[in-house]
VMD Tcl script that builds the backbone (N, CA, C; Angstrom):
set m [mol new atoms 276]
animate dup $m
set s [atomselect $m all]
$s set {name element resname resid chain x y z} {
  {N N MET 1 A 14.808 23.645 -34.356}
  {CA C MET 1 A 15.021 22.461 -33.538}
  {C C MET 1 A 14.193 22.596 -32.268}
  {N N PRO 2 A 13.402 21.552 -31.919}
  {CA C PRO 2 A 12.565 21.646 -30.715}
  {C C PRO 2 A 13.402 21.663 -29.450}
  {N N ARG 3 A 12.906 22.408 -28.476}
  {CA C ARG 3 A 13.587 22.478 -27.179}
  {C C ARG 3 A 13.321 21.195 -26.403}
  {N N PRO 4 A 14.288 20.770 -25.560}
  {CA C PRO 4 A 14.035 19.579 -24.731}
  {C C PRO 4 A 12.881 19.826 -23.772}
  {N N ARG 5 A 12.107 18.797 -23.554}
  {CA C ARG 5 A 10.988 18.879 -22.619}
  {C C ARG 5 A 11.532 19.072 -21.213}
  {N N THR 6 A 10.897 19.923 -20.426}
  {CA C THR 6 A 11.342 20.162 -19.057}
  {C C THR 6 A 10.199 19.958 -18.086}
  {N N THR 7 A 10.554 19.737 -16.849}
  {CA C THR 7 A 9.565 19.603 -15.785}
  {C C THR 7 A 9.181 20.997 -15.313}
  {N N PRO 8 A 8.122 21.121 -14.503}
  {CA C PRO 8 A 7.747 22.445 -13.998}
  {C C PRO 8 A 8.879 23.149 -13.254}
  {N N ALA 9 A 9.775 22.378 -12.667}
  {CA C ALA 9 A 10.885 22.989 -11.931}
  {C C ALA 9 A 11.967 23.493 -12.878}
  {N N GLY 10 A 11.833 23.157 -14.167}
  {CA C GLY 10 A 12.779 23.645 -15.144}
  {C C GLY 10 A 13.900 22.680 -15.480}
  {N N SER 11 A 13.992 21.562 -14.787}
  {CA C SER 11 A 15.033 20.595 -15.105}
  {C C SER 11 A 14.559 19.707 -16.244}
  {N N PRO 12 A 15.481 19.109 -16.990}
  {CA C PRO 12 A 15.069 18.242 -18.095}
  {C C PRO 12 A 14.167 17.117 -17.597}
  {N N ALA 13 A 13.170 16.805 -18.387}
  {CA C ALA 13 A 12.231 15.739 -18.019}
  {C C ALA 13 A 12.914 14.385 -18.144}
  {N N THR 14 A 12.594 13.511 -17.240}
  {CA C THR 14 A 13.114 12.148 -17.269}
  {C C THR 14 A 11.934 11.205 -17.224}
  {N N SER 15 A 12.215 9.933 -17.200}
  {CA C SER 15 A 11.135 8.956 -17.097}
  {C C SER 15 A 10.439 9.055 -15.737}
  {N N ARG 16 A 11.092 9.683 -14.786}
  {CA C ARG 16 A 10.518 9.833 -13.450}
  {C C ARG 16 A 9.862 11.207 -13.360}
  {N N THR 17 A 8.669 11.309 -13.888}
  {CA C THR 17 A 7.943 12.566 -13.875}
  {C C THR 17 A 7.409 12.842 -12.482}
  {N N PRO 18 A 7.044 14.088 -12.222}
  {CA C PRO 18 A 6.459 14.378 -10.906}
  {C C PRO 18 A 5.240 13.513 -10.610}
  {N N ALA 19 A 4.437 13.218 -11.632}
  {CA C ALA 19 A 3.245 12.393 -11.403}
  {C C ALA 19 A 3.632 10.977 -10.992}
  {N N SER 20 A 4.628 10.391 -11.646}
  {CA C SER 20 A 5.012 9.024 -11.280}
  {C C SER 20 A 5.648 8.997 -9.896}
  {N N LYS 21 A 6.366 10.040 -9.552}
  {CA C LYS 21 A 6.960 10.129 -8.221}
  {C C LYS 21 A 5.852 10.243 -7.171}
  {N N ALA 22 A 4.842 11.038 -7.469}
  {CA C ALA 22 A 3.711 11.190 -6.545}
  {C C ALA 22 A 2.955 9.878 -6.409}
  {N N ASN 23 A 2.765 9.169 -7.516}
  {CA C ASN 23 A 2.072 7.884 -7.465}
  {C C ASN 23 A 2.840 6.880 -6.622}
  {N N LYS 24 A 4.155 6.885 -6.733}
  {CA C LYS 24 A 4.976 5.985 -5.927}
  {C C LYS 24 A 4.821 6.325 -4.444}
  {N N GLN 25 A 4.791 7.612 -4.126}
  {CA C GLN 25 A 4.631 8.039 -2.739}
  {C C GLN 25 A 3.253 7.628 -2.207}
  {N N ILE 26 A 2.243 7.782 -3.025}
  {CA C ILE 26 A 0.887 7.382 -2.624}
  {C C ILE 26 A 0.836 5.877 -2.377}
  {N N ASP 27 A 1.455 5.103 -3.272}
  {CA C ASP 27 A 1.494 3.646 -3.088}
  {C C ASP 27 A 2.187 3.271 -1.783}
  {N N ASP 28 A 3.258 3.996 -1.454}
  {CA C ASP 28 A 3.969 3.720 -0.201}
  {C C ASP 28 A 3.096 4.051 1.009}
  {N N TYR 29 A 2.429 5.203 0.966}
  {CA C TYR 29 A 1.523 5.564 2.068}
  {C C TYR 29 A 0.429 4.513 2.220}
  {N N LEU 30 A -0.114 4.070 1.104}
  {CA C LEU 30 A -1.184 3.081 1.136}
  {C C LEU 30 A -0.683 1.765 1.724}
  {N N ALA 31 A 0.512 1.345 1.337}
  {CA C ALA 31 A 1.081 0.098 1.855}
  {C C ALA 31 A 1.344 0.185 3.355}
  {N N ARG 32 A 1.578 1.381 3.845}
  {CA C ARG 32 A 1.849 1.563 5.280}
  {C C ARG 32 A 0.578 1.864 6.087}
  {N N SER 33 A -0.544 1.978 5.412}
  {CA C SER 33 A -1.792 2.298 6.100}
  {C C SER 33 A -2.271 1.112 6.931}
  {N N LEU 34 A -2.352 1.328 8.218}
  {CA C LEU 34 A -2.800 0.264 9.110}
  {C C LEU 34 A -4.316 0.110 9.094}
  {N N MET 35 A -5.008 1.081 8.549}
  {CA C MET 35 A -6.470 1.005 8.493}
  {C C MET 35 A -6.965 -0.113 7.579}
  {N N LEU 36 A -6.100 -0.566 6.665}
  {CA C LEU 36 A -6.502 -1.640 5.759}
  {C C LEU 36 A -6.781 -2.946 6.487}
  {N N VAL 37 A -6.374 -3.015 7.741}
  {CA C VAL 37 A -6.603 -4.234 8.521}
  {C C VAL 37 A -8.093 -4.534 8.659}
  {N N THR 38 A -8.929 -3.535 8.509}
  {CA C THR 38 A -10.374 -3.765 8.634}
  {C C THR 38 A -10.873 -4.805 7.637}
  {N N ALA 39 A -10.192 -4.932 6.502}
  {CA C ALA 39 A -10.597 -5.926 5.506}
  {C C ALA 39 A -10.290 -7.346 5.972}
  {N N LEU 40 A -9.322 -7.488 6.856}
  {CA C LEU 40 A -8.941 -8.818 7.331}
  {C C LEU 40 A -9.870 -9.369 8.402}
  {N N SER 41 A -10.461 -8.505 9.186}
  {CA C SER 41 A -11.280 -8.950 10.322}
  {C C SER 41 A -12.350 -9.976 9.960}
  {N N PRO 42 A -13.143 -9.762 8.916}
  {CA C PRO 42 A -14.166 -10.771 8.596}
  {C C PRO 42 A -13.580 -12.120 8.195}
  {N N GLU 43 A -12.358 -12.111 7.704}
  {CA C GLU 43 A -11.736 -13.348 7.226}
  {C C GLU 43 A -10.998 -14.122 8.322}
  {N N ILE 44 A -10.258 -13.397 9.153}
  {CA C ILE 44 A -9.420 -14.089 10.160}
  {C C ILE 44 A -9.849 -13.792 11.586}
  {N N GLY 45 A -10.795 -12.909 11.755}
  {CA C GLY 45 A -11.280 -12.565 13.083}
  {C C GLY 45 A -10.615 -11.307 13.639}
  {N N TYR 46 A -11.346 -10.653 14.505}
  {CA C TYR 46 A -10.895 -9.386 15.074}
  {C C TYR 46 A -9.596 -9.532 15.861}
  {N N ASP 47 A -9.491 -10.570 16.686}
  {CA C ASP 47 A -8.313 -10.722 17.547}
  {C C ASP 47 A -7.029 -10.892 16.739}
  {N N LYS 48 A -7.069 -11.740 15.718}
  {CA C LYS 48 A -5.879 -11.938 14.888}
  {C C LYS 48 A -5.552 -10.670 14.087}
  {N N ALA 49 A -6.569 -10.027 13.559}
  {CA C ALA 49 A -6.345 -8.785 12.814}
  {C C ALA 49 A -5.740 -7.720 13.727}
  {N N SER 50 A -6.220 -7.669 14.957}
  {CA C SER 50 A -5.688 -6.713 15.931}
  {C C SER 50 A -4.224 -7.003 16.243}
  {N N GLN 51 A -3.883 -8.268 16.380}
  {CA C GLN 51 A -2.485 -8.636 16.633}
  {C C GLN 51 A -1.587 -8.217 15.466}
  {N N ILE 52 A -2.085 -8.387 14.257}
  {CA C ILE 52 A -1.314 -8.005 13.071}
  {C C ILE 52 A -1.064 -6.502 13.056}
  {N N VAL 53 A -2.096 -5.711 13.303}
  {CA C VAL 53 A -1.938 -4.254 13.233}
  {C C VAL 53 A -1.030 -3.756 14.355}
  {N N HIS 54 A -1.126 -4.365 15.527}
  {CA C HIS 54 A -0.240 -3.972 16.629}
  {C C HIS 54 A 1.209 -4.321 16.311}
  {N N LYS 55 A 1.423 -5.471 15.712}
  {CA C LYS 55 A 2.781 -5.883 15.330}
  {C C LYS 55 A 3.363 -4.896 14.313}
  {N N ALA 56 A 2.591 -4.550 13.311}
  {CA C ALA 56 A 3.059 -3.604 12.287}
  {C C ALA 56 A 3.378 -2.253 12.907}
  {N N ASP 57 A 2.519 -1.793 13.792}
  {CA C ASP 57 A 2.724 -0.494 14.431}
  {C C ASP 57 A 3.941 -0.525 15.362}
  {N N ASP 58 A 4.045 -1.550 16.171}
  {CA C ASP 58 A 5.154 -1.652 17.123}
  {C C ASP 58 A 6.507 -1.762 16.426}
  {N N GLU 59 A 6.532 -2.485 15.298}
  {CA C GLU 59 A 7.794 -2.736 14.602}
  {C C GLU 59 A 8.061 -1.768 13.453}
  {N N GLY 60 A 7.084 -0.913 13.156}
  {CA C GLY 60 A 7.254 0.044 12.069}
  {C C GLY 60 A 7.298 -0.610 10.694}
  {N N THR 61 A 6.610 -1.740 10.559}
  {CA C THR 61 A 6.577 -2.441 9.278}
  {C C THR 61 A 5.248 -2.199 8.580}
  {N N LYS 62 A 5.187 -2.684 7.371}
  {CA C LYS 62 A 3.935 -2.606 6.620}
  {C C LYS 62 A 2.994 -3.696 7.128}
  {N N LEU 63 A 1.717 -3.449 6.972}
  {CA C LEU 63 A 0.689 -4.398 7.402}
  {C C LEU 63 A 0.915 -5.760 6.752}
  {N N ARG 64 A 1.243 -5.757 5.497}
  {CA C ARG 64 A 1.465 -6.993 4.744}
  {C C ARG 64 A 2.581 -7.828 5.384}
  {N N GLU 65 A 3.683 -7.183 5.696}
  {CA C GLU 65 A 4.819 -7.888 6.310}
  {C C GLU 65 A 4.435 -8.473 7.668}
  {N N ALA 66 A 3.726 -7.681 8.455}
  {CA C ALA 66 A 3.312 -8.145 9.781}
  {C C ALA 66 A 2.336 -9.313 9.670}
  {N N ALA 67 A 1.454 -9.256 8.694}
  {CA C ALA 67 A 0.479 -10.338 8.509}
  {C C ALA 67 A 1.176 -11.650 8.207}
  {N N PHE 68 A 2.169 -11.622 7.327}
  {CA C PHE 68 A 2.896 -12.848 6.991}
  {C C PHE 68 A 3.707 -13.342 8.181}
  {N N ALA 69 A 4.294 -12.418 8.921}
  {CA C ALA 69 A 5.130 -12.791 10.067}
  {C C ALA 69 A 4.326 -13.516 11.139}
  {N N THR 70 A 3.057 -13.175 11.281}
  {CA C THR 70 A 2.236 -13.846 12.290}
  {C C THR 70 A 1.831 -15.248 11.852}
  {N N GLY 71 A 1.823 -15.477 10.551}
  {CA C GLY 71 A 1.405 -16.780 10.035}
  {C C GLY 71 A -0.098 -16.949 9.958}
  {N N TYR 72 A -0.842 -15.879 10.210}
  {CA C TYR 72 A -2.307 -15.962 10.188}
  {C C TYR 72 A -2.879 -15.967 8.780}
  {N N ILE 73 A -2.096 -15.528 7.809}
  {CA C ILE 73 A -2.597 -15.422 6.445}
  {C C ILE 73 A -1.430 -15.577 5.474}
  {N N ILE 74 A -1.715 -16.147 4.313}
  {CA C ILE 74 A -0.675 -16.318 3.308}
  {C C ILE 74 A -0.803 -15.224 2.248}
  {N N GLU 75 A 0.238 -15.091 1.449}
  {CA C GLU 75 A 0.357 -13.966 0.519}
  {C C GLU 75 A -0.832 -13.824 -0.434}
  {N N ASN 76 A -1.205 -14.888 -1.113}
  {CA C ASN 76 A -2.281 -14.737 -2.094}
  {C C ASN 76 A -3.621 -14.413 -1.430}
  {N N GLU 77 A -3.850 -14.908 -0.224}
  {CA C GLU 77 A -5.077 -14.556 0.501}
  {C C GLU 77 A -5.057 -13.086 0.901}
  {N N PHE 78 A -3.918 -12.613 1.401}
  {CA C PHE 78 A -3.793 -11.203 1.791}
  {C C PHE 78 A -4.076 -10.304 0.590}
  {N N ASP 79 A -3.458 -10.619 -0.549}
  {CA C ASP 79 A -3.630 -9.792 -1.745}
  {C C ASP 79 A -5.074 -9.805 -2.241}
  {N N ARG 80 A -5.750 -10.931 -2.091}
  {CA C ARG 80 A -7.148 -11.025 -2.507}
  {C C ARG 80 A -8.058 -10.203 -1.592}
  {N N ILE 81 A -7.777 -10.262 -0.299}
  {CA C ILE 81 A -8.637 -9.608 0.691}
  {C C ILE 81 A -8.331 -8.121 0.821}
  {N N VAL 82 A -7.067 -7.786 0.941}
  {CA C VAL 82 A -6.665 -6.391 1.173}
  {C C VAL 82 A -6.353 -5.746 -0.174}
  {N N ASP 83 A -7.397 -5.360 -0.867}
  {CA C ASP 83 A -7.283 -4.709 -2.168}
  {C C ASP 83 A -7.979 -3.355 -2.062}
  {N N PRO 84 A -7.208 -2.295 -1.858}
  {CA C PRO 84 A -7.813 -0.969 -1.645}
  {C C PRO 84 A -8.769 -0.538 -2.759}
  {N N LYS 85 A -8.477 -0.904 -3.992}
  {CA C LYS 85 A -9.376 -0.520 -5.095}
  {C C LYS 85 A -10.742 -1.171 -4.937}
  {N N LYS 86 A -10.752 -2.432 -4.527}
  {CA C LYS 86 A -12.032 -3.090 -4.282}
  {C C LYS 86 A -12.733 -2.481 -3.080}
  {N N MET 87 A -11.928 -2.101 -2.078}
  {CA C MET 87 A -12.508 -1.556 -0.855}
  {C C MET 87 A -13.221 -0.234 -1.093}
  {N N VAL 88 A -12.791 0.502 -2.114}
  {CA C VAL 88 A -13.457 1.778 -2.430}
  {C C VAL 88 A -14.226 1.682 -3.745}
  {N N HIS 89 A -14.439 0.450 -4.186}
  {CA C HIS 89 A -15.240 0.159 -5.366}
  {C C HIS 89 A -14.654 0.765 -6.644}
  {N N LEU 90 A -13.338 0.654 -6.824}
  {CA C LEU 90 A -12.664 1.103 -8.041}
  {C C LEU 90 A -12.179 -0.139 -8.800}
  {N N ASN 91 A -13.081 -0.883 -9.335}
  {CA C ASN 91 A -12.731 -2.149 -10.004}
  {C C ASN 91 A -12.477 -1.944 -11.497}
  {N N HIS 92 A -11.634 -1.020 -11.832}
  {CA C HIS 92 A -11.334 -0.755 -13.249}
  {C C HIS 92 A -10.312 -1.730 -13.733}
}
mol reanalyze $m
mol bondsrecalc $m
mol representation Tube
mol addrep $m
């Protein structure tokens, strides 16, 4: 009878593998990255982009949330413009 699959830590493997947990953490870090505001500047201007990043930093929110709260950009525009994969040329 085959032994149950285990994680490197020795506990039984679940659908939440270390890799998926790491990917979730990376996605969270990326969503909280204020540097992504650079993609907004050409579209909405430096001053508005600066206000968005300051709002996110001051309130401890994600850039996306702060952008919507200011009313300077709508959801589908934000998602089109602020796409980290496109920003690093990973268009797979």
